[in-house]
Phi, psi and omega in degrees: 000140183266125173269133186208165175262110184294347180269354184271080186295314188294327177296319180295320189284317191255000180243134175269130179236177186300325184277354184291130182287345181300322180298315183290326186268356187304314177300319180293324179296320177297317181295318179295318178297318177297318180297314180297320178296322180295316179297316179298318180296316181295316183289320185274317188264321186270299182277345177050049178287150180234187184290350177278351180286148179292344180298332182297344182274356181301322178304337176299320178296319181294325178296320180289321184277343181301319179296320181296312183292328176294321178294320178297317181290324176297315178297319180296314181293317180296320178297315180295319181293324176300321178293318179298314183290325177296321176300318179294322178296320180298315179290332173294318177295322178295321177298314180295321179296322179295317179296315180296320178299314180296320179298318181290319178296319180297326181280325188268332188249111181280335187285125183291329180297318178291324178299316180295322180294317178291326176300313180298321181290319178298312181296316180295327180300311184291323177291322178295323178295318177301312180296321180297318181287332180268359171079021175222142184232002189261003179283165187248035180298313182208165174208156179279117183301132177068010177227122174257115184270122180289155186297334184288343184277152170281106191302310180300318179297321181296317180291323176298324177295319178297323178297315180294322177296320178295319178294322177295323177295321177297324178293317181295327179276002179061028174284324172235159179256178184295323179295320178293321177298318178296324179293321180286333186301334181298323181288322177297319176298320179296324177300308183294321177297319179295319178298315180295322179293321177295318179296325178298316180293315184293319188268004179235081180287172175301138182309136185303314184299321180294315181296316181296318181298315181297318179296317178295320180299313179298318184297308183289330176297313181288323183295332181267354181300314185298331189300314183269326186281351177300325185291332180259333185252339184066220181285353173293347178298337182297301179296330179295313181294321178299317182293318180297316179296320180300316181294310184293314181292327180295318178299320179292319179296318178297318178296320178298322185289318188267352180291337169246093189283002187257009182273203182249015178290163185301327184260007179283168183294143178280072186298321180298317179294322177297319178296318180294325176296317178297316179302316180294314185289320177295320178297322179293320182292315183276352178058049178245000000 
């Protein structure tokens, strides 16, 4: 995720950064510009069409469809942003659940050895969830001490099971009582609920037919722009068509990027930083 100053206009306007869609669209912009120039050349120089041609009426169609495509793009962008914001809310809830869990353990469990073990499990849970959502499990950021989790297991669920086993052991040793275990159970449930909510966002993309239709709509809308506007703009239609395509395609690219907020794209959620914050705060509460 990119941290920035929203008041710094000139930096946004004149600097290209990793998240800028211009880099990704540059080959397509060149192709669109060449296409628009070719259409303009054929109409003006080869076929020598003039304003009496029926082709000049094509912009009427663009005027009617412009409202439709704008509404579709607004809906697409809002839907993608809702998914991004929901992902951030889920990780906010996971952060709060981790802190509350640590506060209760610190109050109920006097033994430092058990505190350290639960601290490792809480921290490993959030890092395992991050790796699970990003589709890789082989990095060495963290590991569960004394437990080697096989690849076939659902890592967050496995660690949640270890947390419950540890709490049950505390109950059997009468370090905590049944009421305290029931009180702590709400945070364990919050862990699993957060994992399931993240998986719902990740595994349920925008319907394929809707995405394909919007891409086709943008493509054919832009491809037909040069035909009618050549009569009023001449060869200036080339930069105009390039700009229109850049705006429409950029909105679609941005929506594609943020609809899965758990990846490694520039605008995705800073999961690693969130995990490190949880690690720091839980450690401070448990004093480990």
